[in-house]
All heavy atoms as an XYZ file, in Angstrom:
884
protein
N    -181.652     77.649    -99.582
C    -182.986     77.712   -100.167
C    -183.280     76.641   -101.244
O    -182.218     76.210   -101.843
C    -183.163     79.108   -100.855
O    -183.972     79.118   -101.892
N    -184.404     76.013   -101.144
C    -184.681     74.794   -102.023
C    -184.983     75.327   -103.470
O    -185.744     76.354   -103.552
C    -185.776     73.961   -101.479
C    -185.579     73.280   -100.168
C    -186.825     72.638    -99.731
C    -184.393     72.255   -100.500
N    -184.488     74.625   -104.463
C    -184.923     74.870   -105.829
C    -186.436     74.411   -106.056
O    -186.927     73.693   -105.209
C    -183.944     74.212   -106.878
O    -184.181     72.962   -106.845
N    -186.961     74.824   -107.137
C    -188.417     74.486   -107.444
C    -188.358     72.904   -107.621
O    -189.348     72.254   -107.121
C    -188.752     75.164   -108.685
C    -190.224     74.841   -109.213
C    -191.202     75.080   -108.105
C    -190.542     75.446   -110.479
N    -187.393     72.360   -108.282
C    -187.270     70.851   -108.345
C    -187.247     70.183   -106.963
O    -187.949     69.195   -106.812
C    -186.144     70.535   -109.205
C    -185.937     68.965   -109.439
C    -184.786     68.707   -110.371
C    -184.779     67.212   -110.632
N    -183.601     66.823   -111.368
N    -186.423     70.729   -106.048
C    -186.314     70.230   -104.773
C    -187.644     70.223   -103.998
O    -187.937     69.320   -103.324
C    -185.133     70.814   -103.998
C    -183.774     70.614   -104.553
O    -183.635     69.492   -105.066
O    -182.858     71.351   -104.234
N    -188.297     71.326   -104.092
C    -189.632     71.590   -103.503
C    -190.642     70.520   -103.948
O    -191.430     69.934   -103.282
C    -190.162     72.975   -103.665
C    -189.335     74.005   -102.914
C    -190.051     75.323   -103.131
C    -189.157     76.354   -102.303
N    -189.661     77.829   -102.523
N    -190.708     70.269   -105.314
C    -191.571     69.214   -106.036
C    -191.196     67.912   -105.404
O    -192.152     67.112   -104.998
C    -191.405     69.269   -107.435
C    -192.204     70.430   -108.066
C    -192.344     70.178   -109.589
N    -192.149     71.433   -110.175
C    -191.477     71.639   -111.337
N    -190.916     70.696   -111.904
N    -191.471     72.939   -111.796
N    -189.962     67.601   -105.214
C    -189.466     66.275   -104.724
C    -189.949     66.170   -103.280
O    -190.522     65.057   -102.895
C    -188.079     66.104   -104.809
S    -187.451     65.842   -106.437
N    -189.818     67.157   -102.577
C    -190.169     67.210   -101.149
C    -191.632     67.077   -100.987
O    -192.182     66.199   -100.150
C    -189.824     68.521   -100.406
N    -192.491     67.695   -101.875
C    -193.901     67.564   -101.830
C    -194.361     66.109   -102.224
O    -195.230     65.519   -101.675
C    -194.569     68.481   -102.881
C    -194.511     70.023   -102.410
O    -194.243     70.165   -101.207
O    -194.779     70.730   -103.284
N    -193.580     65.553   -103.244
C    -194.041     64.113   -103.479
C    -193.649     63.167   -102.416
O    -194.380     62.285   -102.100
C    -193.216     63.721   -104.831
C    -193.678     64.434   -106.176
C    -193.291     62.167   -105.021
C    -192.921     64.321   -107.305
N    -192.397     63.291   -101.725
C    -192.136     62.369   -100.638
C    -193.166     62.628    -99.427
O    -193.698     61.727    -98.959
C    -190.658     62.685   -100.161
C    -190.509     62.073    -98.866
C    -189.742     62.290   -101.100
N    -193.533     63.901    -99.180
C    -194.510     64.162    -98.235
C    -196.008     63.542    -98.465
O    -196.558     63.029    -97.692
C    -194.778     65.680    -97.968
C    -195.714     65.906    -96.813
C    -195.741     67.487    -96.619
O    -194.673     68.055    -96.538
O    -196.908     68.080    -96.633
N    -196.289     63.748    -99.769
C    -197.606     63.162   -100.162
C    -197.577     61.576   -100.032
O    -198.515     61.030    -99.691
C    -197.967     63.619   -101.608
C    -199.383     63.205   -102.153
C    -199.574     63.691   -103.470
C    -201.083     63.335   -103.862
N    -201.346     63.872   -105.167
N    -196.517     60.962   -100.533
C    -196.354     59.563   -100.560
C    -196.451     59.028    -99.039
O    -197.047     58.058    -98.807
C    -194.971     59.120   -101.252
O    -194.950     59.701   -102.448
C    -194.846     57.576   -101.160
N    -195.719     59.588    -98.144
C    -195.713     59.193    -96.651
C    -197.239     59.301    -96.245
O    -197.715     58.526    -95.596
C    -194.688     60.041    -95.953
C    -194.819     59.725    -94.511
C    -193.428     59.681    -96.433
N    -197.877     60.530    -96.540
C    -199.216     60.673    -95.917
C    -200.124     59.776    -96.631
O    -201.119     59.291    -96.008
C    -199.622     62.063    -96.081
O    -199.767     62.436    -97.562
N    -200.032     59.362    -97.914
C    -200.834     58.386    -98.530
C    -200.707     57.033    -98.017
O    -201.577     56.160    -97.824
C    -200.611     58.373   -100.251
C    -201.192     59.656   -100.806
C    -200.898     59.647   -102.267
O    -200.079     58.754   -102.707
O    -201.419     60.535   -102.949
N    -199.361     56.696    -97.654
C    -199.095     55.292    -97.107
C    -199.751     55.269    -95.673
O    -200.474     54.310    -95.345
C    -197.557     55.228    -96.946
C    -197.192     53.794    -96.313
C    -195.760     53.606    -96.223
C    -195.393     52.483    -95.609
N    -193.896     52.261    -95.321
N    -199.638     56.271    -94.988
C    -200.192     56.455    -93.640
C    -201.803     56.197    -93.754
O    -202.424     55.559    -92.939
C    -199.900     57.715    -92.974
C    -200.453     57.792    -91.552
C    -199.965     59.030    -90.861
C    -200.526     59.292    -89.457
N    -200.173     60.501    -88.834
N    -202.289     56.852    -94.699
C    -203.746     56.988    -94.798
C    -204.236     55.509    -95.259
O    -205.278     55.009    -94.735
C    -204.266     57.899    -95.876
N    -203.394     54.863    -96.188
C    -203.770     53.503    -96.612
C    -203.751     52.534    -95.327
O    -204.671     51.731    -95.224
C    -202.852     53.023    -97.638
C    -202.955     51.659    -98.009
C    -203.987     51.156    -98.844
C    -202.082     50.709    -97.480
C    -204.108     49.878    -99.082
C    -202.332     49.331    -97.858
C    -203.313     48.924    -98.511
N    -202.757     52.699    -94.601
C    -202.536     51.776    -93.552
C    -203.676     52.025    -92.336
O    -204.237     51.002    -91.859
C    -201.181     51.846    -92.831
C    -199.961     51.363    -93.667
C    -198.737     51.623    -92.988
C    -200.152     49.778    -93.908
N    -203.925     53.304    -92.222
C    -205.054     53.516    -91.290
C    -206.334     53.000    -91.650
O    -207.120     52.387    -91.007
C    -205.210     55.117    -91.121
C    -206.240     55.536    -90.136
C    -206.429     56.959    -89.964
O    -205.799     57.803    -90.616
N    -207.118     57.327    -88.873
N    -206.595     53.111    -93.064
C    -207.878     52.544    -93.614
C    -207.879     50.993    -93.531
O    -208.889     50.528    -93.180
N    -206.750     50.347    -93.869
C    -206.612     48.873    -93.687
C    -206.879     48.446    -92.316
O    -207.672     47.520    -92.169
C    -205.183     48.535    -94.207
C    -204.913     46.938    -94.106
C    -205.807     46.203    -94.991
C    -203.449     46.727    -94.438
N    -206.274     49.068    -91.357
C    -206.532     48.562    -89.988
C    -207.835     48.889    -89.546
O    -208.400     48.077    -88.633
C    -205.287     49.143    -89.110
C    -204.071     48.574    -89.365
C    -202.928     49.382    -89.604
C    -203.797     47.195    -89.474
C    -201.695     48.922    -89.844
C    -202.584     46.700    -89.796
C    -201.527     47.514    -89.935
N    -208.346     50.143    -89.835
C    -209.786     50.313    -89.518
C    -210.716     49.218    -90.115
O    -211.642     48.769    -89.299
C    -210.161     51.634    -90.109
O    -209.306     52.647    -89.452
C    -211.655     52.019    -89.670
N    -210.488     48.869    -91.315
C    -211.416     47.887    -91.876
C    -211.217     46.476    -91.427
O    -212.220     45.711    -91.116
C    -211.260     47.802    -93.396
C    -212.313     47.068    -94.068
O    -213.553     47.258    -93.862
N    -211.922     46.239    -95.062
N    -209.989     46.116    -91.060
C    -209.750     44.790    -90.508
C    -210.298     44.742    -89.068
O    -210.620     43.603    -88.644
C    -208.191     44.523    -90.447
C    -207.692     44.385    -91.823
C    -206.129     44.239    -91.606
C    -208.149     43.070    -92.594
N    -210.438     45.796    -88.348
C    -211.017     45.798    -86.959
C    -212.438     46.107    -86.901
O    -213.054     46.062    -85.900
C    -210.315     46.838    -86.097
O    -210.421     48.182    -86.582
N    -213.058     46.286    -88.162
C    -214.597     46.600    -88.227
C    -215.335     45.248    -88.145
O    -215.187     44.541    -89.022
C    -214.632     47.244    -89.659
C    -216.139     47.674    -89.825
O    -216.992     47.427    -89.027
N    -216.328     48.408    -90.929
N    -216.153     45.417    -87.190
C    -217.055     44.051    -86.966
C    -217.911     43.855    -88.114
O    -218.130     42.710    -88.494
C    -217.807     44.203    -85.664
N    -218.403     44.823    -88.768
C    -219.202     44.669    -89.924
C    -218.593     43.803    -91.069
O    -219.212     43.076    -91.772
C    -219.911     45.965    -90.351
C    -220.922     46.619    -89.416
C    -221.455     47.809    -90.036
C    -220.330     48.928    -89.999
N    -220.538     50.238    -89.759
N    -217.334     44.315    -91.281
C    -216.510     43.605    -92.238
C    -216.307     42.030    -91.884
O    -216.387     41.274    -92.761
C    -215.145     44.287    -92.540
N    -216.164     41.824    -90.682
C    -215.822     40.429    -90.265
C    -217.235     39.576    -90.468
O    -217.181     38.483    -90.953
C    -215.559     40.377    -88.834
C    -215.426     38.935    -88.293
C    -214.120     41.038    -88.585
N    -218.385     40.261    -90.149
C    -219.640     39.603    -90.357
C    -219.873     39.344    -91.788
O    -220.466     38.328    -92.196
C    -220.711     40.354    -89.509
C    -220.546     40.329    -88.111
C    -222.034     39.926    -90.072
C    -221.388     41.312    -87.300
N    -219.668     40.346    -92.676
C    -219.719     40.238    -94.001
C    -219.018     39.009    -94.638
O    -219.540     38.171    -95.332
C    -219.409     41.521    -94.811
C    -219.324     41.391    -96.285
C    -220.476     41.371    -97.013
C    -218.053     41.313    -96.857
C    -220.370     41.151    -98.402
C    -217.989     41.243    -98.238
C    -219.138     41.075    -98.963
O    -219.037     40.927   -100.324
N    -217.745     39.082    -94.408
C    -216.832     37.912    -94.953
C    -217.306     36.629    -94.241
O    -217.266     35.603    -95.039
C    -215.390     38.267    -94.716
C    -214.843     39.373    -95.557
C    -214.504     40.635    -94.982
C    -214.703     39.155    -96.868
C    -214.070     41.615    -95.833
C    -214.267     40.101    -97.719
C    -213.986     41.338    -97.190
N    -217.644     36.541    -93.003
C    -218.081     35.256    -92.409
C    -219.392     34.775    -93.127
O    -219.479     33.634    -93.418
C    -218.309     35.486    -90.928
O    -217.161     35.937    -90.295
N    -220.262     35.751    -93.423
C    -221.518     35.288    -93.993
C    -221.242     34.835    -95.551
O    -221.862     33.845    -96.019
C    -222.514     36.382    -94.098
O    -222.096     37.479    -94.803
N    -220.494     35.541    -96.153
C    -220.187     35.157    -97.616
C    -219.419     33.733    -97.665
O    -219.829     32.852    -98.368
C    -219.149     36.150    -98.274
C    -218.617     35.551    -99.712
C    -219.948     37.436    -98.554
N    -218.439     33.542    -96.793
C    -217.758     32.187    -96.683
C    -218.642     31.109    -96.249
O    -218.548     29.986    -96.660
C    -216.485     32.268    -95.863
C    -215.314     32.862    -96.683
C    -214.869     34.105    -96.431
C    -214.697     32.027    -97.578
C    -213.901     34.595    -97.242
C    -213.524     32.442    -98.369
C    -213.264     33.757    -98.214
N    -219.525     31.384    -95.255
C    -220.364     30.359    -94.763
C    -221.399     29.775    -95.832
O    -221.780     28.719    -95.947
C    -221.195     30.769    -93.516
O    -222.077     31.745    -93.889
N    -221.794     30.714    -96.706
C    -222.723     30.401    -97.816
C    -222.043     29.756    -99.000
O    -222.497     28.768    -99.585
C    -223.416     31.690    -98.318
C    -224.321     31.311    -99.483
C    -224.408     32.160    -97.182
N    -220.835     30.250    -99.307
C    -220.121     29.864   -100.526
C    -219.176     28.570   -100.202
O    -218.918     27.849   -101.292
C    -219.179     30.911   -101.029
C    -220.095     32.095   -101.286
S    -221.131     31.862   -102.752
C    -220.103     32.502   -103.998
N    -218.583     28.335    -99.085
C    -217.659     27.291    -98.767
C    -218.341     26.019    -98.248
O    -219.046     26.227    -97.091
C    -216.609     27.778    -97.923
C    -215.472     26.635    -97.687
C    -215.775     28.962    -98.527
N    -218.271     24.986    -98.836
C    -218.737     23.818    -98.155
C    -217.566     22.743    -98.105
O    -216.414     22.985    -98.668
C    -219.794     23.087    -99.192
O    -219.233     22.747   -100.433
N    -217.825     21.572    -97.486
C    -216.729     20.613    -97.342
C    -216.344     20.006    -98.618
O    -215.244     19.533    -98.764
C    -217.161     19.613    -96.420
O    -218.381     18.925    -96.854
N    -217.265     20.048    -99.722
C    -216.964     19.525   -100.980
C    -216.086     20.427   -101.903
O    -215.676     20.017   -102.899
C    -218.209     19.128   -101.706
C    -219.055     18.027   -101.140
C    -219.962     18.586   -100.032
O    -220.429     19.722   -100.170
O    -220.282     17.895    -98.988
N    -215.972     21.673   -101.421
C    -215.156     22.623   -102.254
C    -213.778     22.279   -102.266
O    -213.105     22.061   -101.182
C    -215.491     23.996   -101.747
C    -215.372     25.209   -102.750
C    -216.125     24.938   -103.951
C    -215.646     26.447   -102.033
N    -213.121     22.343   -103.501
C    -211.600     22.006   -103.498
C    -210.811     23.189   -103.026
O    -211.217     24.410   -103.015
C    -211.243     21.646   -104.888
O    -211.395     22.852   -105.751
N    -209.463     22.887   -102.695
C    -208.746     24.077   -102.228
C    -208.469     25.023   -103.351
O    -208.461     26.230   -102.978
C    -207.358     23.342   -101.809
C    -207.468     22.713   -100.470
O    -208.366     23.007    -99.684
N    -206.533     21.871   -100.248
N    -208.241     24.598   -104.598
C    -208.210     25.689   -105.650
C    -209.488     26.596   -105.825
O    -209.348     27.796   -105.907
C    -207.916     24.967   -106.935
C    -207.351     23.624   -106.554
C    -208.021     23.323   -105.136
N    -210.489     25.988   -105.565
C    -211.751     26.790   -105.611
C    -212.000     27.665   -104.343
O    -212.421     28.890   -104.478
C    -212.974     25.698   -105.656
O    -213.059     25.116   -106.712
N    -211.466     27.275   -103.245
C    -211.555     28.173   -101.927
C    -210.558     29.301   -102.276
O    -210.807     30.467   -101.966
C    -211.146     27.357   -100.794
C    -212.181     26.358   -100.338
C    -210.925     28.303    -99.573
C    -211.965     25.361    -99.363
N    -209.249     28.971   -102.848
C    -208.389     30.087   -103.123
C    -209.083     31.031   -104.213
O    -208.824     32.241   -103.945
C    -207.088     29.482   -103.714
C    -205.960     30.397   -104.043
C    -205.494     31.339   -102.843
C    -204.827     29.764   -104.662
N    -209.622     30.582   -105.164
C    -210.234     31.458   -106.138
C    -211.354     32.296   -105.544
O    -211.421     33.560   -105.796
C    -210.867     30.670   -107.371
C    -211.597     31.433   -108.346
C    -210.783     32.406   -109.123
C    -212.269     30.448   -109.470
N    -212.095     31.667   -104.707
C    -213.099     32.449   -103.930
C    -212.547     33.588   -103.116
O    -212.867     34.745   -103.061
C    -213.919     31.492   -103.046
C    -215.155     32.152   -102.315
C    -216.150     32.796   -103.291
C    -215.679     31.121   -101.376
N    -211.412     33.261   -102.430
C    -210.655     34.260   -101.586
C    -210.153     35.429   -102.382
O    -210.391     36.584   -102.140
C    -209.573     33.602   -100.806
C    -208.736     34.494    -99.928
C    -209.597     35.007    -98.750
C    -207.540     33.646    -99.368
N    -209.599     35.019   -103.681
C    -209.079     36.103   -104.484
C    -210.298     36.974   -105.057
O    -210.157     38.217   -105.044
C    -208.385     35.413   -105.692
C    -207.085     34.776   -105.120
C    -208.062     36.462   -106.844
C    -206.389     33.937   -106.192
N    -211.424     36.323   -105.446
C    -212.525     37.128   -105.976
C    -213.067     38.006   -104.933
O    -213.386     39.230   -105.126
C    -213.582     36.184   -106.419
C    -213.249     35.366   -107.732
C    -214.357     34.459   -107.953
C    -213.108     36.348   -108.860
N    -213.207     37.550   -103.643
C    -213.703     38.360   -102.549
C    -212.828     39.529   -102.262
O    -213.182     40.665   -101.968
C    -214.033     37.563   -101.348
C    -215.335     36.675   -101.738
C    -214.397     38.481   -100.098
C    -215.690     35.687   -100.538
N    -211.555     39.287   -102.323
C    -210.454     40.316   -102.083
C    -210.694     41.364   -103.120
O    -210.470     42.577   -102.932
C    -209.056     39.699   -102.043
O    -209.050     38.832   -100.927
N    -210.713     40.986   -104.397
C    -210.767     41.833   -105.546
C    -212.019     42.723   -105.363
O    -212.177     43.886   -105.649
C    -210.837     41.072   -106.872
N    -213.086     42.002   -105.102
C    -214.475     42.787   -104.869
C    -214.346     43.896   -103.760
O    -214.845     45.012   -104.013
C    -215.576     41.717   -104.553
C    -216.932     42.386   -104.241
C    -217.131     42.543   -102.720
O    -216.601     41.979   -101.853
O    -218.027     43.394   -102.530
N    -213.683     43.413   -102.730
C    -213.549     44.429   -101.581
C    -212.627     45.618   -102.064
O    -212.951     46.688   -101.771
C    -212.830     43.714   -100.360
O    -213.796     42.820    -99.955
N    -211.560     45.222   -102.716
C    -210.646     46.319   -103.173
C    -211.369     47.209   -104.170
O    -211.368     48.494   -103.980
C    -209.359     45.770   -103.836
C    -208.563     46.830   -104.489
C    -207.712     47.583   -103.671
C    -208.538     47.138   -105.783
C    -206.783     48.493   -104.303
C    -207.826     48.145   -106.238
C    -206.930     48.839   -105.513
N    -212.146     46.697   -105.110
C    -212.949     47.574   -106.023
C    -213.925     48.433   -105.269
O    -214.037     49.658   -105.595
C    -213.505     46.679   -107.106
C    -212.408     46.026   -107.992
C    -214.544     47.416   -107.984
C    -212.813     44.879   -108.832
N    -214.620     47.809   -104.347
C    -215.580     48.560   -103.668
C    -214.932     49.783   -102.909
O    -215.354     50.847   -102.927
C    -216.482     47.594   -102.676
C    -217.243     48.547   -101.708
C    -216.911     48.606   -100.310
C    -218.304     49.347   -101.956
N    -217.823     49.393    -99.753
C    -218.709     49.967   -100.772
C    -219.053     49.590   -103.024
C    -219.748     50.806   -100.574
C    -220.125     50.417   -102.937
C    -220.443     51.032   -101.770
N    -213.906     49.410   -101.962
C    -213.313     50.551   -101.215
C    -212.503     51.571   -102.143
O    -212.627     52.790   -101.753
C    -212.466     49.985   -100.228
C    -213.214     49.290    -99.007
C    -213.212     47.879    -98.907
C    -213.985     50.125    -98.238
C    -214.001     47.333    -97.839
C    -214.790     49.563    -97.106
C    -214.779     48.162    -96.990
N    -211.952     51.152   -103.192
C    -211.267     52.146   -103.964
C    -212.304     53.065   -104.690
O    -212.128     54.254   -104.762
C    -210.420     51.251   -105.032
N    -213.382     52.369   -105.075
C    -214.393     53.243   -105.762
C    -215.160     54.189   -104.807
O    -215.292     55.327   -105.149
C    -215.559     52.243   -106.357
O    -215.030     51.447   -107.445
N    -215.359     53.740   -103.625
C    -216.003     54.568   -102.615
C    -214.992     55.763   -102.183
O    -215.407     56.833   -102.129
C    -216.257     53.792   -101.392
N    -213.670     55.416   -102.223
C    -212.682     56.486   -101.911
C    -212.646     57.509   -103.054
O    -212.632     58.710   -102.670
C    -211.351     55.860   -101.623
N    -212.647     57.031   -104.234
C    -212.588     58.021   -105.281
C    -213.882     58.861   -105.466
O    -213.882     59.990   -105.655
C    -212.396     57.149   -106.553
C    -210.882     56.594   -106.812
C    -210.870     55.764   -108.048
C    -209.925     57.742   -106.728
N    -214.969     58.159   -105.329
C    -216.365     58.864   -105.514
C    -216.573     59.806   -104.322
O    -217.173     60.914   -104.371
C    -217.524     57.911   -105.537
C    -217.428     57.022   -106.895
C    -218.460     55.877   -106.819
C    -217.692     57.979   -108.139
N    -216.126     59.519   -103.056
C    -216.558     60.197   -101.914
C    -215.462     61.338   -101.513
O    -215.624     61.911   -100.496
C    -216.931     59.277   -100.827
C    -218.083     58.302   -100.982
C    -218.304     57.333    -99.942
C    -219.392     59.210   -101.362
N    -214.422     61.293   -102.286
C    -213.267     62.191   -101.784
C    -213.530     63.633   -102.344
O    -212.572     64.522   -101.967
C    -211.927     61.640   -102.238
O    -211.841     61.501   -103.604
N    -214.370     63.825   -103.287
C    -214.638     65.182   -103.761
C    -215.040     66.144   -102.702
O    -215.767     65.830   -101.771
N    -214.764     67.398   -102.786
C    -215.078     68.433   -101.770
C    -216.523     68.565   -101.656
O    -217.099     68.640   -100.520
C    -214.327     69.707   -102.139
C    -214.427     70.668   -100.893
C    -213.732     70.216    -99.558
O    -212.636     69.622    -99.684
N    -214.503     70.254    -98.364
N    -217.232     68.631   -102.774
C    -218.710     68.882   -102.816
C    -219.450     67.643   -101.983
O    -220.240     67.852   -101.257
C    -219.263     68.925   -104.061
C    -219.051     70.277   -104.715
C    -219.588     70.293   -106.187
C    -219.373     71.694   -106.799
N    -219.935     71.829   -108.049
N    -218.961     66.430   -102.279
C    -219.431     65.247   -101.594
C    -219.208     65.300   -100.102
O    -220.081     65.002    -99.303
C    -218.898     63.954   -102.240
C    -219.166     63.807   -103.683
C    -219.346     62.798   -101.477
C    -220.723     63.606   -103.995
N    -217.861     65.606    -99.698
C    -217.621     65.622    -98.321
C    -218.460     66.786    -97.609
O    -218.906     66.449    -96.499
C    -216.113     65.928    -98.135
C    -215.101     64.813    -98.501
C    -213.762     65.074    -98.104
C    -213.067     65.880    -98.919
N    -211.586     65.933    -98.725
N    -218.726     67.906    -98.242
C    -219.480     68.953    -97.693
C    -220.777     68.453    -97.383
O    -221.428     68.727    -96.450
C    -219.405     70.283    -98.435
C    -218.020     70.906    -98.487
O    -217.206     70.564    -97.587
O    -217.776     71.747    -99.372
N    -221.426     67.800    -98.442
C    -222.803     67.303    -98.466
C    -222.965     66.352    -97.285
O    -223.963     66.359    -96.584
N    -221.967     65.377    -97.171
C    -221.930     64.421    -96.082
C    -221.992     65.089    -94.692
O    -222.665     64.756    -93.874
C    -220.837     63.524    -96.241
C    -220.827     62.495    -94.995
C    -221.703     61.412    -94.916
C    -219.850     62.663    -93.951
C    -221.651     60.579    -93.840
C    -219.882     61.830    -92.909
C    -220.773     60.796    -92.758
O    -220.765     60.042    -91.707
N    -221.082     66.037    -94.510
C    -220.964     66.678    -93.217
C    -222.248     67.424    -92.946
O    -222.694     67.413    -91.761
C    -219.824     67.744    -93.150
C    -218.398     66.991    -93.156
N    -218.207     66.193    -92.136
C    -217.519     66.918    -94.078
C    -216.954     65.716    -92.385
N    -216.500     66.084    -93.588
N    -222.981     67.987    -93.915
C    -224.292     68.606    -93.592
C    -225.330     67.584    -93.181
O    -226.254     67.800    -92.382
C    -224.819     69.339    -94.793
C    -224.040     70.719    -95.042
C    -224.828     71.592    -96.120
N    -224.958     70.908    -97.344
C    -224.075     71.013    -98.319
N    -222.864     71.539    -98.116
N    -224.147     70.216    -99.402
N    -225.324     66.453    -93.828
C    -226.424     65.394    -93.589
C    -225.998     64.310    -92.706
O    -226.683     63.247    -92.595
N    -224.738     64.273    -92.064
C    -224.176     63.217    -91.338
C    -225.161     62.675    -90.179
O    -225.286     61.522    -90.112
C    -222.862     63.662    -90.785
N    -225.741     63.624    -89.546
C    -226.594     63.188    -88.405
C    -227.841     62.305    -88.954
O    -228.019     61.221    -88.393
C    -227.195     64.415    -87.689
C    -227.949     64.048    -86.466
C    -228.536     65.268    -85.824
C    -227.586     66.075    -85.057
N    -228.067     67.173    -84.324
N    -228.450     62.810    -90.027
C    -229.543     61.975    -90.608
C    -229.095     60.670    -91.283
O    -229.673     59.619    -91.180
C    -230.283     62.806    -91.620
C    -231.198     63.745    -90.782
C    -231.034     65.161    -90.577
C    -232.308     63.446    -89.949
N    -231.848     65.642    -89.755
C    -232.819     64.693    -89.433
C    -233.041     62.299    -89.836
C    -233.814     64.701    -88.606
C    -234.145     62.364    -88.971
C    -234.515     63.583    -88.318
N    -227.899     60.772    -91.926
C    -227.368     59.556    -92.617
C    -227.118     58.522    -91.480
O    -227.350     57.295    -91.660
C    -226.076     59.820    -93.388
C    -226.354     60.704    -94.618
C    -225.338     58.612    -93.737
C    -225.308     61.311    -95.314
N    -226.507     58.892    -90.396
C    -226.188     58.096    -89.276
C    -227.462     57.427    -88.608
O    -227.596     56.181    -88.289
C    -225.419     58.728    -88.108
C    -223.962     59.030    -88.642
O    -223.518     58.305    -89.599
O    -223.322     59.805    -87.993
N    -228.537     58.198    -88.396
C    -229.784     57.737    -87.942
C    -230.509     56.872    -88.833
O    -231.003     55.672    -88.378
C    -230.649     59.028    -87.707
C    -230.265     59.716    -86.467
C    -231.128     61.071    -86.454
N    -230.778     61.876    -85.186
C    -231.164     63.023    -84.991
N    -232.123     63.703    -85.852
N    -230.779     63.669    -83.984
N    -230.496     57.073    -90.194
C    -231.149     56.055    -91.160
C    -230.377     54.774    -91.134
O    -231.042     53.706    -91.036
C    -231.321     56.744    -92.460
C    -231.673     55.769    -93.522
C    -232.224     57.949    -92.423
N    -229.073     54.923    -91.185
C    -228.291     53.652    -91.149
C    -228.446     52.851    -89.973
O    -228.492     51.635    -90.010
C    -226.759     54.076    -91.383
O    -226.454     54.824    -92.455
N    -228.476     53.531    -88.777
C    -228.774     52.808    -87.515
C    -230.132     52.139    -87.537
O    -230.300     51.040    -87.135
C    -228.698     53.768    -86.337
N    -231.047     52.849    -88.165
C    -232.444     52.283    -88.231
C    -232.314     50.962    -89.123
O    -233.046     49.958    -88.677
N    -231.757     51.060    -90.329
C    -231.703     49.949    -91.154
C    -231.018     48.707    -90.632
O    -231.516     47.585    -90.576
C    -231.075     50.344    -92.593
C    -230.646     49.198    -93.396
C    -231.967     51.430    -93.312
N    -229.807     49.016    -90.008
C    -228.976     47.915    -89.430
C    -229.694     47.342    -88.128
O    -229.754     46.190    -87.954
C    -227.659     48.227    -89.018
C    -226.671     48.387    -90.181
C    -226.305     49.589    -90.706
C    -226.239     47.201    -90.790
C    -225.462     49.641    -91.800
C    -225.356     47.185    -91.870
C    -224.952     48.518    -92.338
N    -230.442     48.226    -87.372
C    -231.085     47.807    -86.210
C    -232.361     46.904    -86.620
O    -232.524     45.871    -86.031
N    -232.976     47.162    -87.837
C    -234.152     46.376    -88.349
C    -233.582     44.992    -88.803
O    -234.237     44.115    -88.523
C    -234.701     47.165    -89.456
O    -235.315     48.302    -89.119
N    -232.413     45.017    -89.496
C    -231.833     43.834    -89.817
C    -231.567     42.860    -88.575
O    -231.751     41.706    -88.592
C    -230.542     44.039    -90.691
C    -230.851     44.532    -92.045
C    -229.900     45.273    -92.649
C    -231.946     44.161    -92.779
C    -230.102     45.788    -93.948
C    -232.127     44.447    -94.088
C    -231.157     45.455    -94.681
N    -230.968     43.554    -87.574
C    -230.689     42.809    -86.348
C    -231.998     42.123    -85.702
O    -231.866     41.077    -85.304
N    -232.967     43.006    -85.657
C    -234.193     42.468    -85.024
C    -234.774     41.408    -85.830
O    -235.226     40.462    -85.344
C    -235.166     43.671    -84.830
C    -234.751     44.696    -83.728
C    -236.631     43.251    -84.532
C    -235.573     46.026    -83.834
N    -234.765     41.540    -87.249
C    -235.198     40.454    -87.943
C    -234.465     39.186    -87.785
O    -235.049     38.085    -87.906
C    -235.147     40.845    -89.490
N    -233.104     39.263    -87.696
C    -232.300     38.153    -87.369
C    -232.705     37.414    -86.056
O    -232.718     36.179    -86.026
C    -230.798     38.488    -87.444
C    -230.104     38.683    -88.800
C    -228.828     39.180    -88.576
C    -230.228     37.470    -89.646
N    -232.900     38.268    -85.028
C    -233.267     37.736    -83.718
C    -234.641     36.906    -83.911
O    -234.677     35.909    -83.219
C    -233.204     38.917    -82.800
C    -231.756     39.329    -82.419
C    -233.916     38.315    -81.357
C    -231.796     40.689    -81.695
N    -235.515     37.699    -84.557
C    -236.827     37.012    -84.587
C    -236.812     35.726    -85.363
O    -237.412     34.735    -84.904
C    -237.832     38.044    -85.206
C    -238.180     39.194    -84.206
C    -239.198     37.330    -85.670
C    -238.923     40.393    -84.917
N    -235.943     35.691    -86.519
C    -235.893     34.438    -87.225
C    -235.288     33.403    -86.533
O    -235.505     32.233    -86.654
C    -235.287     34.793    -88.574
O    -233.812     35.051    -88.401
N    -234.295     33.752    -85.652
C    -233.673     32.856    -84.809
C    -234.425     32.164    -83.727
O    -234.226     31.069    -83.327
N    -235.436     32.884    -83.341
C    -236.377     32.414    -82.385
C    -237.405     31.559    -82.820
O    -238.008     30.734    -82.042
C    -237.060     33.588    -81.588
C    -236.112     34.600    -80.658
C    -236.889     35.768    -80.163
C    -235.455     33.773    -79.647
N    -237.638     31.623    -84.105
C    -238.663     30.862    -84.724
C    -238.196     29.540    -85.142
O    -237.418     28.928    -85.485
C    -239.363     31.525    -85.968
C    -240.122     32.751    -85.542
O    -240.624     32.807    -84.364
N    -240.236     33.692    -86.500
């Protein structure tokens, strides 16, 4: 039989493994997310020019990485509460519809501006 201390250690190890798995799953999901690729491409295309020095490009990369980390860490902390999760699940269908409408409108606007 495990002592209370052994059970706590086992819980910590189990939690650490599951947090690592969750982190890696989130990382790979984001890296394969087309919206993230488009976001970073748009930021770099606006911010990086041929006159920009290598140290400036490195600083820009660090700043964008920090901004992304802060955003995703904040979102994870703010949206991980049970009440928030329950509310999201109740309204998920409408949230998805509104989001699709907004992104679709942006896409149509881009197509129209590209044709002009």
